[in-house]
C-alpha positions in Angstrom: -0.2 0.1 -0.2 1.0 3.5 -0.8 2.5 5.2 2.6 0.2 8.4 2.6 0.5 8.8 6.4 3.8 9.7 6.2 3.2 12.6 3.4 3.1 15.9 4.5 -0.2 17.4 6.1 -0.4 19.9 3.1 0.1 17.2 0.4 -2.4 14.8 1.6 -4.9 17.9 1.7 -3.6 18.8 -1.6 -4.2 15.4 -3.1 -7.8 15.1 -1.4 -9.0 18.3 -2.8 -7.9 17.3 -6.3 -9.8 14.3 -5.9 -13.2 16.3 -5.7 -14.5 17.5 -9.0 -14.2 21.2 -10.0 -17.2 20.8 -12.5 -20.7 20.9 -11.2 -22.2 18.3 -13.5 -25.8 18.4 -14.4 -27.7 16.4 -12.2 -30.5 13.9 -13.1 -33.9 14.5 -11.3 -37.0 12.2 -11.4 -40.0 14.1 -12.5 -42.7 15.0 -10.0 -46.5 15.5 -10.5 -47.0 19.2 -10.3 -43.7 20.5 -11.7 -45.3 21.4 -14.9 -47.7 24.1 -14.4 -50.2 26.3 -16.8 -49.8 29.8 -16.6 -51.8 32.5 -18.7 -54.9 32.4 -20.4 -56.1 31.4 -24.0 -54.7 32.5 -26.5 -51.6 33.0 -24.5 -51.7 29.7 -22.3 -48.1 28.4 -21.5 -46.4 25.9 -19.4 -43.9 26.9 -16.5 -41.4 24.0 -15.4 -40.8 24.4 -11.7 -37.4 23.0 -10.8 -37.7 24.5 -7.1 -40.5 21.5 -6.6 -37.9 18.7 -7.8 -36.0 16.8 -4.8 -32.4 17.6 -4.4 -30.0 16.0 -6.2 -27.6 13.2 -4.3 -24.3 13.2 -4.9 -22.1 10.3 -3.5 -18.8 11.4 -1.9 -16.9 8.8 0.0 -14.3 10.8 0.6 -16.3 12.4 3.4 -16.0 8.8 5.3 -12.3 8.1 4.7 -10.8 10.0 7.9 -11.3 13.3 9.7 -8.8 15.1 7.6 -11.0 13.8 4.3 -14.2 14.6 5.7 -12.7 18.1 6.7 -11.5 18.8 3.4 -15.1 17.0 1.9 -17.3 19.2 4.0 -15.1 22.2 3.0 -16.1 21.5 -0.5 -19.7 20.8 -0.2 -20.2 24.2 1.5 -17.9 26.1 -1.2 -20.5 24.8 -4.0 -23.6 25.8 -1.7 -24.5 22.1 -1.4 -26.1 20.7 1.9 -24.6 17.8 3.6 -27.3 15.0 4.5 -26.7 11.3 6.1 
């Protein structure tokens, strides 16, 4: 096995940070009834898709469960991206 505990803390933290994605990819969300809502009246009837009614996407983040140092890096990344950590 690779002796990562013997690496300097700064290098371990950089490796863990680099393991996290910088890009937020589009997330797949399941359709929920009521998200498409009609607006206006004939002849100007249109449909609005309410993204705010969808459930929040889930992200698997095994790095958060490696150890205390890795969890700190993962939680900082989550806060930086404006996400919420749920167990």
